[in-house]
C-alpha positions as CSV (number, residue, x, y, z in Angstrom):
1,X,-34.7,8.1,-34.3
2,X,-38.4,8.8,-34.6
3,X,-38.5,12.4,-35.8
4,X,-40.4,12.1,-39.0
5,X,-42.7,13.7,-41.5
6,X,-42.5,17.4,-42.1
7,X,-46.0,18.5,-42.6
8,X,-49.7,17.5,-43.0
9,X,-51.3,17.9,-46.4
10,X,-50.9,21.4,-47.7
11,X,-48.0,22.1,-45.5
12,X,-50.1,23.6,-42.7
13,X,-51.4,22.5,-39.3
14,X,-53.9,25.1,-38.2
15,X,-57.2,25.7,-36.5
16,X,-59.8,28.4,-36.0
17,X,-59.2,29.1,-32.3
18,X,-60.5,31.1,-29.4
19,X,-63.8,32.2,-31.0
20,X,-62.0,33.8,-33.9
21,X,-64.1,32.4,-36.7
22,X,-66.9,34.9,-36.1
23,X,-70.7,34.5,-35.6
24,X,-73.0,32.7,-38.1
25,X,-74.1,35.0,-40.9
26,X,-71.4,37.6,-40.2
27,X,-68.3,38.0,-42.3
28,X,-65.5,36.9,-40.0
29,X,-62.6,39.3,-39.3
30,X,-59.4,38.1,-40.9
31,X,-57.3,36.2,-38.4
32,X,-53.7,37.3,-38.1
33,X,-50.9,36.1,-35.9
34,X,-49.2,38.2,-33.3
35,X,-45.9,36.5,-34.0
36,X,-44.6,34.1,-36.7
37,X,-41.4,32.3,-36.0
38,X,-40.0,31.0,-39.3
39,X,-37.0,29.4,-40.9
40,X,-36.5,27.1,-37.8
41,X,-36.5,23.4,-37.0
42,X,-39.4,22.9,-34.7
43,X,-39.6,19.5,-33.1
44,X,-43.4,19.5,-32.3
45,X,-43.5,16.3,-30.1
46,X,-47.0,15.7,-31.4
47,X,-48.3,12.2,-32.0
48,X,-46.5,11.9,-35.3
49,X,-43.2,13.6,-34.2
50,X,-43.6,16.2,-36.9
51,X,-40.8,18.6,-37.7
52,X,-41.9,22.0,-39.1
53,X,-40.3,25.2,-40.3
54,X,-42.6,27.8,-38.8
55,X,-45.0,28.5,-35.9
56,X,-47.7,31.2,-35.8
57,X,-48.8,32.5,-32.4
58,X,-51.9,34.5,-31.4
59,X,-52.9,35.5,-27.8
60,X,-50.1,33.4,-26.3
61,X,-51.2,30.2,-28.0
62,X,-50.2,28.4,-31.1
63,X,-52.4,29.3,-34.1
64,X,-50.8,27.2,-36.8
65,X,-47.6,25.3,-37.8
66,X,-46.1,24.3,-41.1
67,X,-43.8,25.4,-43.9
68,X,-42.6,29.0,-44.0
69,X,-44.6,29.7,-47.2
70,X,-47.8,28.2,-45.8
71,X,-47.8,30.3,-42.7
72,X,-47.7,33.6,-44.7
73,X,-51.5,33.5,-44.7
74,X,-51.5,34.4,-41.0
75,X,-49.3,37.4,-41.5
76,X,-50.9,40.8,-40.9
77,X,-49.6,44.4,-40.8
78,X,-48.7,44.1,-37.2
79,X,-47.4,40.6,-37.1
80,X,-43.9,40.3,-35.6
81,X,-41.7,38.2,-37.9
82,X,-38.9,36.3,-36.1
83,X,-36.2,34.6,-38.2
84,X,-34.9,31.5,-36.3
85,X,-31.9,31.1,-38.7
86,X,-32.3,27.3,-38.8
87,X,-32.1,26.8,-35.1
88,X,-33.7,23.8,-33.3
89,X,-36.7,24.6,-31.2
90,X,-38.5,22.3,-28.7
91,X,-41.6,22.7,-26.5
92,X,-40.5,24.1,-23.2
93,X,-39.3,21.5,-20.6
94,X,-41.7,20.8,-17.8
95,X,-40.2,20.1,-14.4
96,X,-43.0,18.1,-12.7
97,X,-41.1,17.6,-9.4
98,X,-38.9,20.4,-8.1
99,X,-38.3,22.2,-4.8
100,X,-37.1,25.6,-5.9
101,X,-37.6,27.3,-2.5
102,X,-35.4,24.7,-0.9
103,X,-32.9,25.0,-3.6
104,X,-32.6,28.8,-3.0
105,X,-32.3,28.2,0.7
106,X,-29.6,25.6,0.3
107,X,-27.4,28.1,-1.4
108,X,-27.1,29.9,1.9
109,X,-25.8,26.8,3.7
110,X,-22.2,25.6,4.0
111,X,-21.6,23.4,1.0
112,X,-20.3,20.0,2.1
113,X,-21.1,18.0,-1.0
114,X,-18.5,15.2,-1.3
115,X,-17.1,16.8,-4.5
116,X,-16.4,20.0,-2.5
117,X,-15.3,18.5,0.8
118,X,-14.1,15.0,0.2
119,X,-13.8,13.8,3.9
120,X,-15.9,13.8,7.0
121,X,-13.0,15.4,8.9
122,X,-12.9,18.2,6.3
123,X,-16.6,18.8,6.8
124,X,-16.2,19.1,10.5
125,X,-13.3,21.6,10.1
126,X,-15.3,23.7,7.6
127,X,-18.3,23.6,9.9
128,X,-16.1,24.8,12.8
129,X,-14.8,27.7,10.7
130,X,-18.4,28.6,9.6
131,X,-19.5,28.5,13.3
132,X,-16.8,30.9,14.4
133,X,-17.9,33.4,11.7
134,X,-21.6,33.1,12.5
135,X,-23.3,35.7,14.8
136,X,-24.2,34.5,18.2
137,X,-27.4,32.5,18.5
138,X,-27.8,31.8,14.8
139,X,-28.1,28.4,13.2
140,X,-25.2,26.8,11.3
141,X,-26.5,24.6,8.6
142,X,-24.3,22.3,6.5
143,X,-25.5,20.9,3.2
144,X,-24.3,17.4,2.4
145,X,-25.9,15.1,-0.1
146,X,-27.6,11.7,0.0
147,X,-24.5,9.9,-1.0
148,X,-21.9,11.6,1.2
149,X,-21.2,8.7,3.5
150,X,-20.7,6.4,0.5
151,X,-17.9,8.7,-0.9
152,X,-16.2,9.9,2.3
153,X,-13.3,7.6,3.3
154,X,-14.8,7.5,6.9
155,X,-17.9,5.8,5.3
156,X,-20.2,7.2,7.9
157,X,-22.2,10.3,9.0
158,X,-21.0,12.7,11.8
159,X,-22.2,12.0,15.3
160,X,-24.0,14.5,17.6
161,X,-20.9,14.7,19.8
162,X,-18.7,15.6,16.8
163,X,-21.1,18.4,15.8
164,X,-21.1,19.6,19.4
165,X,-17.3,19.8,19.3
166,X,-17.3,22.2,16.4
167,X,-20.5,24.2,17.0
168,X,-18.9,27.0,19.0
169,X,-22.1,27.5,21.0
170,X,-24.4,27.5,17.9
171,X,-27.2,25.1,17.1
172,X,-25.8,23.1,14.2
173,X,-27.6,21.0,11.6
174,X,-25.9,18.7,9.2
175,X,-28.3,17.9,6.3
176,X,-27.3,14.7,4.5
177,X,-29.7,15.4,1.7
178,X,-33.4,16.0,2.5
179,X,-34.1,12.6,4.2
180,X,-31.4,12.2,6.9
181,X,-30.0,14.8,9.3
182,X,-27.6,14.9,12.2
183,X,-28.3,17.7,14.8
184,X,-26.1,19.0,17.6
185,X,-27.4,19.0,21.2
186,X,-28.2,22.7,21.2
187,X,-29.9,22.2,17.8
188,X,-32.1,19.4,19.2
189,X,-33.1,21.6,22.1
190,X,-34.0,24.5,19.8
191,X,-36.2,22.1,17.8
192,X,-37.9,21.0,21.0
193,X,-36.8,17.4,20.7
194,X,-37.2,15.7,24.1
195,X,-36.0,12.3,25.5
196,X,-38.3,9.4,24.8
197,X,-40.1,11.1,21.9
198,X,-39.5,9.1,18.7
199,X,-41.8,11.3,16.6
200,X,-42.3,15.1,16.5
201,X,-44.6,16.9,14.0
202,X,-44.1,14.0,11.6
203,X,-40.3,13.8,12.0
204,X,-38.7,10.6,13.1
205,X,-36.3,11.0,16.0
206,X,-33.7,8.2,16.5
207,X,-33.3,7.3,20.2
208,X,-30.6,5.3,21.9
209,X,-31.5,2.3,24.2
210,X,-31.9,4.8,27.1
211,X,-34.4,6.9,25.1
212,X,-32.0,9.7,24.5
213,X,-32.0,11.3,21.0
214,X,-28.8,10.3,19.2
215,X,-28.9,13.4,17.0
216,X,-30.2,11.6,13.9
217,X,-33.5,12.7,12.5
218,X,-35.2,11.2,9.5
219,X,-37.8,13.0,7.3
220,X,-37.3,16.1,9.5
221,X,-38.6,18.8,7.2
222,X,-41.2,20.1,9.7
223,X,-38.4,20.8,12.2
224,X,-36.2,22.8,9.8
225,X,-35.2,26.1,11.3
226,X,-36.2,27.8,8.1
227,X,-39.3,25.8,7.2
228,X,-41.5,29.0,7.4
229,X,-40.0,31.8,5.4
230,X,-41.0,35.5,5.5
231,X,-43.7,36.4,3.1
232,X,-41.6,39.0,1.3
233,X,-38.8,36.5,0.7
234,X,-41.2,33.8,-0.6
235,X,-42.8,36.2,-3.0
236,X,-39.4,37.4,-4.2
237,X,-38.4,33.8,-4.8
238,X,-41.6,33.2,-6.9
239,X,-41.5,36.4,-8.9
240,X,-37.8,36.8,-9.4
241,X,-35.4,34.1,-8.2
242,X,-37.2,31.0,-9.4
243,X,-37.7,32.3,-12.9
244,X,-34.1,33.4,-12.9
245,X,-33.1,29.8,-11.9
246,X,-35.4,27.9,-14.2
247,X,-35.9,29.8,-17.4
248,X,-32.3,29.8,-18.5
249,X,-32.4,26.0,-18.2
250,X,-35.4,25.8,-20.6
251,X,-38.1,25.1,-18.0
252,X,-41.4,26.9,-18.9
253,X,-43.6,25.1,-16.4
254,X,-42.8,23.7,-13.0
255,X,-44.6,21.7,-10.2
256,X,-43.4,23.8,-7.3
257,X,-43.4,21.5,-4.3
258,X,-43.3,23.7,-1.1
259,X,-43.8,23.5,2.6
260,X,-47.4,24.3,3.6
261,X,-46.4,27.3,5.8
262,X,-45.2,29.1,2.7
263,X,-48.2,28.5,0.5
264,X,-50.1,31.5,2.0
265,X,-47.6,33.9,0.5
266,X,-47.8,32.2,-2.9
267,X,-51.6,32.1,-2.8
268,X,-51.6,35.8,-2.1
269,X,-49.5,36.4,-5.3
270,X,-51.9,34.2,-7.3
271,X,-55.0,36.1,-6.0
272,X,-53.3,39.4,-6.8
273,X,-53.0,38.6,-10.4
274,X,-49.2,39.0,-10.3
275,X,-47.4,36.0,-11.8
276,X,-43.9,35.1,-12.6
277,X,-42.6,34.4,-16.2
278,X,-42.9,30.7,-15.6
279,X,-46.1,28.6,-15.3
280,X,-46.5,27.2,-11.8
281,X,-48.4,24.3,-10.4
282,X,-48.3,24.2,-6.6
283,X,-48.1,21.1,-4.5
284,X,-47.8,21.3,-0.7
285,X,-46.5,19.1,2.1
286,X,-47.0,19.5,5.9
287,X,-44.8,16.6,7.0
288,X,-43.4,13.5,5.5
289,X,-46.4,11.3,6.3
290,X,-49.1,13.9,5.9
291,X,-50.2,13.6,9.5
292,X,-50.4,17.3,10.1
293,X,-52.4,18.4,7.1
294,X,-55.4,20.8,7.6
295,X,-58.8,19.2,8.1
296,X,-60.4,21.0,5.1
297,X,-58.1,20.1,2.2
298,X,-60.5,21.4,-0.4
299,X,-60.0,24.9,1.0
300,X,-56.4,24.9,-0.3
301,X,-57.7,25.1,-3.9
302,X,-57.3,28.4,-5.7
303,X,-60.5,30.2,-6.8
304,X,-61.7,30.3,-10.4
305,X,-60.6,34.0,-10.6
306,X,-56.9,32.8,-10.7
307,X,-55.7,32.2,-14.2
308,X,-54.7,28.5,-14.3
309,X,-52.3,29.1,-17.1
310,X,-50.0,30.8,-14.6
311,X,-51.0,29.4,-11.1
312,X,-52.7,26.2,-10.3
313,X,-53.1,24.3,-7.1
314,X,-52.2,20.7,-8.0
315,X,-52.4,18.8,-4.7
316,X,-50.7,17.2,-1.7
317,X,-47.3,15.6,-1.4
318,X,-46.2,13.0,1.1
319,X,-43.4,10.5,1.5
320,X,-44.5,6.9,1.9
321,X,-41.0,5.9,2.9
322,X,-37.4,7.2,3.2
323,X,-34.9,7.1,0.4
324,X,-33.0,4.1,-1.0
325,X,-29.7,6.1,-1.4
326,X,-29.6,6.6,2.4
327,X,-31.0,3.1,3.1
328,X,-34.4,4.1,4.4
329,X,-36.6,3.3,1.4
330,X,-39.1,0.7,2.5
331,X,-38.1,-2.7,1.1
332,X,-39.8,-6.2,0.9
333,X,-36.3,-7.6,1.3
334,X,-33.3,-5.9,3.0
335,X,-30.4,-3.7,2.2
336,X,-27.1,-5.3,1.2
337,X,-25.1,-6.6,4.2
338,X,-27.9,-5.3,6.6
339,X,-30.3,-8.2,7.0
340,X,-32.3,-6.4,9.6
341,X,-32.7,-3.1,7.7
342,X,-35.9,-3.0,5.6
343,X,-36.1,0.8,5.6
344,X,-38.9,2.8,7.0
345,X,-42.5,3.7,6.3
346,X,-44.1,6.9,7.3
347,X,-47.6,5.4,7.7
348,X,-49.2,2.1,8.4
349,X,-51.3,0.8,5.5
350,X,-54.5,1.9,7.2
351,X,-53.2,5.4,7.8
352,X,-52.1,5.7,4.2
353,X,-55.4,4.5,3.0
354,X,-57.3,7.0,5.1
355,X,-55.1,9.9,3.9
356,X,-55.3,9.1,0.2
357,X,-59.1,8.7,0.6
358,X,-59.3,12.2,2.2
359,X,-57.3,13.8,-0.6
360,X,-59.3,12.0,-3.3
361,X,-62.6,13.1,-1.7
362,X,-61.3,16.7,-1.7
363,X,-60.8,16.5,-5.4
364,X,-57.0,17.1,-5.2
365,X,-54.1,15.4,-6.8
366,X,-51.9,13.1,-4.7
367,X,-48.2,13.0,-5.2
368,X,-46.6,10.2,-3.1
369,X,-42.8,9.7,-2.9
370,X,-42.0,5.9,-2.9
371,X,-38.5,4.6,-3.5
372,X,-38.7,1.1,-2.1
373,X,-40.6,-1.8,-3.6
374,X,-42.7,-2.4,-0.5
375,X,-43.6,1.3,-0.5
376,X,-44.8,1.1,-4.1
377,X,-47.1,-1.8,-3.3
378,X,-48.5,0.1,-0.3
379,X,-49.2,3.2,-2.4
380,X,-50.9,1.2,-5.2
381,X,-53.1,-0.5,-2.6
382,X,-54.1,2.9,-1.1
383,X,-54.8,4.3,-4.6
384,X,-56.9,1.3,-5.6
385,X,-59.1,1.6,-2.4
386,X,-59.6,5.3,-3.1
387,X,-60.6,4.7,-6.7
388,X,-63.1,2.2,-5.5
389,X,-64.9,4.9,-3.6
390,X,-66.0,6.5,-6.9
391,X,-66.3,10.2,-7.4
392,X,-64.5,12.4,-9.9
393,X,-61.2,11.2,-11.2
394,X,-58.2,12.8,-9.5
395,X,-54.5,12.7,-10.3
396,X,-52.8,9.9,-8.5
397,X,-49.0,9.8,-8.9
398,X,-46.0,7.9,-7.6
399,X,-42.9,10.0,-7.4
400,X,-39.7,8.2,-8.4
401,X,-41.4,5.0,-9.5
402,X,-38.7,2.8,-11.0
403,X,-35.8,5.1,-10.3
404,X,-34.6,2.6,-7.7
405,X,-37.1,-0.1,-7.4
406,X,-40.3,-1.5,-8.8
407,X,-41.9,-4.5,-7.0
408,X,-44.2,-7.4,-7.7
409,X,-46.8,-6.6,-10.5
410,X,-46.1,-2.9,-9.9
411,X,-45.9,-2.0,-13.5
412,X,-49.0,-3.9,-14.5
413,X,-51.0,-2.5,-11.6
414,X,-49.9,1.1,-12.3
415,X,-51.0,0.8,-15.9
416,X,-54.3,-0.8,-15.0
417,X,-55.1,1.7,-12.3
418,X,-54.1,4.7,-14.5
419,X,-51.4,5.9,-12.1
420,X,-49.1,8.7,-13.2
421,X,-45.3,8.6,-12.6
422,X,-42.5,11.0,-12.3
423,X,-38.8,10.0,-12.8
424,X,-35.4,11.5,-12.4
425,X,-33.3,10.0,-15.2
426,X,-30.1,11.9,-14.3
427,X,-29.9,9.9,-11.1
428,X,-28.4,7.1,-13.2
429,X,-25.3,9.4,-13.3
430,X,-25.4,10.8,-9.7
431,X,-26.7,7.8,-7.8
432,X,-26.3,4.7,-10.0
433,X,-23.3,3.5,-8.1
434,X,-24.8,4.2,-4.7
435,X,-28.0,2.3,-5.5
436,X,-26.0,-0.7,-6.5
437,X,-24.0,-0.7,-3.3
438,X,-27.2,-0.3,-1.2
439,X,-29.4,-2.8,-2.9
440,X,-26.7,-5.2,-4.1
441,X,-25.9,-5.5,-7.8
442,X,-28.5,-8.2,-8.6
443,X,-31.4,-6.4,-7.0
444,X,-30.4,-3.1,-8.6
445,X,-30.1,-4.6,-12.0
446,X,-33.5,-6.3,-11.7
447,X,-35.3,-3.1,-10.6
448,X,-33.4,0.2,-10.9
449,X,-33.8,2.8,-13.7
450,X,-35.7,0.4,-16.0
451,X,-37.2,3.2,-18.0
452,X,-37.5,1.3,-21.3
453,X,-39.3,-1.5,-19.5
454,X,-41.7,0.9,-17.8
455,X,-42.5,2.5,-21.2
456,X,-43.0,-0.9,-22.9
457,X,-45.4,-1.8,-20.1
458,X,-47.6,1.2,-21.1
459,X,-46.5,3.9,-18.7
460,X,-45.6,7.4,-19.8
461,X,-43.2,8.7,-17.1
462,X,-43.0,12.4,-16.7
463,X,-39.8,14.2,-15.7
464,X,-38.7,16.1,-12.6
465,X,-35.3,17.3,-11.4
466,X,-36.3,16.9,-7.8
467,X,-33.9,19.8,-7.4
468,X,-33.2,20.7,-3.8
469,X,-29.6,22.0,-4.2
470,X,-28.1,18.9,-2.5
471,X,-27.0,17.2,-5.7
472,X,-24.8,18.4,-8.6
473,X,-25.8,18.7,-12.2
474,X,-29.4,17.5,-11.9
475,X,-30.8,20.9,-12.7
476,X,-29.5,20.5,-16.3
477,X,-32.3,19.0,-18.4
478,X,-29.9,17.9,-21.1
479,X,-28.0,15.8,-18.5
480,X,-31.2,13.8,-17.9
481,X,-31.7,13.4,-21.7
482,X,-28.1,12.2,-22.1
483,X,-28.6,9.7,-19.2
484,X,-31.6,8.2,-20.8
485,X,-29.6,7.6,-24.0
486,X,-26.2,6.6,-22.6
487,X,-27.0,5.0,-19.2
488,X,-23.6,6.2,-18.0
489,X,-23.0,6.5,-14.3
490,X,-20.4,8.9,-12.8
491,X,-18.0,6.0,-12.1
492,X,-17.8,5.4,-15.9
493,X,-19.9,2.3,-16.0
494,X,-22.9,1.8,-18.3
495,X,-25.8,0.7,-16.2
496,X,-28.2,-1.7,-18.1
497,X,-27.5,-0.5,-21.6
498,X,-30.5,-2.4,-22.9
499,X,-32.7,0.0,-21.0
500,X,-31.6,3.0,-23.1
501,X,-34.4,4.8,-25.0
502,X,-34.2,6.8,-28.2
503,X,-34.1,10.6,-28.4
504,X,-37.8,11.0,-29.4
505,X,-38.8,9.0,-26.3
506,X,-36.4,10.9,-24.0
507,X,-37.8,14.3,-25.2
508,X,-41.3,13.1,-24.6
509,X,-40.4,12.3,-21.0
510,X,-39.2,15.9,-20.7
511,X,-42.2,17.6,-22.4
512,X,-45.5,15.9,-23.4
513,X,-45.4,13.0,-21.0
514,X,-44.4,15.4,-18.2
515,X,-47.5,17.5,-19.0
516,X,-49.5,14.3,-19.1
517,X,-48.3,13.3,-15.7
518,X,-49.5,16.7,-14.3
519,X,-52.9,16.3,-16.1
520,X,-52.0,19.2,-18.4
521,X,-51.4,17.5,-21.8
522,X,-54.3,19.3,-23.4
523,X,-52.6,22.7,-22.8
524,X,-48.9,22.1,-23.0
525,X,-46.1,19.7,-23.7
526,X,-46.1,19.8,-27.5
527,X,-46.3,22.4,-30.3
528,X,-49.8,22.0,-31.6
529,X,-52.7,24.4,-32.5
530,X,-54.5,25.6,-29.4
531,X,-51.7,24.8,-27.0
532,X,-49.7,27.4,-25.1
533,X,-46.8,28.8,-27.1
534,X,-44.0,27.8,-24.7
535,X,-40.8,27.0,-26.6
536,X,-37.0,26.8,-26.2
537,X,-34.3,27.5,-28.7
538,X,-31.2,25.3,-28.5
539,X,-27.6,26.1,-29.1
540,X,-27.2,22.9,-31.2
541,X,-29.4,20.6,-33.2
542,X,-30.1,17.9,-30.6
543,X,-31.1,15.4,-33.3
544,X,-27.5,15.6,-34.7
545,X,-25.6,15.8,-31.5
546,X,-23.8,12.7,-30.3
547,X,-25.5,11.3,-27.2
548,X,-22.5,11.7,-25.0
549,X,-22.3,15.5,-25.8
550,X,-26.0,16.3,-25.2
551,X,-25.3,17.5,-21.7
552,X,-23.3,20.5,-23.1
553,X,-26.3,21.9,-25.1
554,X,-27.5,25.3,-23.9
555,X,-30.8,27.1,-24.1
556,X,-30.4,30.3,-26.2
557,X,-33.9,31.5,-25.7
558,X,-37.0,30.6,-23.6
559,X,-40.4,31.7,-24.9
560,X,-43.5,31.6,-22.7
561,X,-46.9,32.4,-24.2
562,X,-45.3,33.5,-27.4
563,X,-43.0,36.0,-25.8
564,X,-39.2,35.7,-25.2
565,X,-38.7,35.7,-21.4
566,X,-35.0,34.7,-21.4
567,X,-32.1,35.3,-23.9
568,X,-28.7,33.8,-23.2
569,X,-26.1,36.6,-23.1
570,X,-23.8,36.7,-26.1
571,X,-20.4,35.1,-25.4
572,X,-17.4,37.4,-25.9
């Protein structure tokens, strides 16, 4: 384990910050901390993995760190002194890829995750009961997960006819995770899906040989009945529900990936000066392939009057392909036992090149979902061409790189091109078995979840839950840390144990490297002078917890800007 030296020379890591040193020739005013947290075990996650006893905070940022005695110099008559009683403290976790608005909406759907309803027949019966209890004319939405068909004994998705049979006159949508849907006949009509139209607002409509829609829609987000939420609801989500969801889990910063129609409500909040208790970068999508983005992308930026410590417009999200767990990720080869199935791409190479060039020219970050090896190559090609245009450097990132697949020279090219990455380590647990079934054991072992290999190549993958509400357990950050250490899948197998990383590395993925992957490492991700005082207090010392027990650690407190914004209720 790499947690090492306690302190720098003199037992103090400090700096004169924020113009506090005074002007030349004038006697500077004494600098005092607003708060000193002492008698703790602070894992700083700095370059030397220092562990310190105390942290001094002033104006929401870290003033100094070191031994308890050394930090007394920062104490003034109004300094709040907080005894940490030996508890372990980390920098706040940074969820660089999350869909909290979708997660909150999913909670209103019928839950048909395979762990809740273990058969397709059971799902249809539950959908029928929900339809009978739903007011006339309203949608019935059923939430499955990307792996349902791999766990149901029927080993398939429902058909449109089966949904029609249980819909009781309602439009009915079965969501098999975000990438593949099945829709009833009335639902298709409500969405405006017509015979012979294989694409609509960026969604891909499956047609039978006669040109009739089968009910299957891939990458259908623009057609969702609740894609555009009421302004008041979006703002309540941002100010109340999202902090209530994320802060107890230890997330102090998020990359809130949202549908473009809901951005106006969030922008209004940012301009008003009201902000949640969690730091929020905003990334928007219009449709899976980015075909319906506005012409003036630069106009999406937030003005300089908005405090970037709380709200920041990060960039544009698109999907280059489908998703390997539902056999639509775009492959160089083919899926196991399906020689004609290479997945799908949402753009031609020329279309992808043009879109990336537009985003780069607008000075925005680009966040591209790519799960198949062929999709990774397409994205790297598009990024290389945009970089060759010159202009200011912009964030170029591949979402899920290496979760399921890599590809020829992908790691070398990503490092050479300076591409950022975001991974979901907990998917080893939730999707490891499904990925091996879909790709075949040999392909999966050669390419999937090779985090140690990625890091050895020179990448610093950042972390994201990709929380949408359709999986179980992936909201828990400690589950992701445990997965990186144990490599255990939910079927009990250990997937590629040689790809396990140590605890220091796993924590960097969750904190400093996640900030780096958002272009924010200068402000957050580690406990260092000048950085934002965002911290979490753990229920156990994670450095002394057996790896297989890490998932059970809780967050006792979450601090943002040197203030406690969440405290876990005392257990009776």
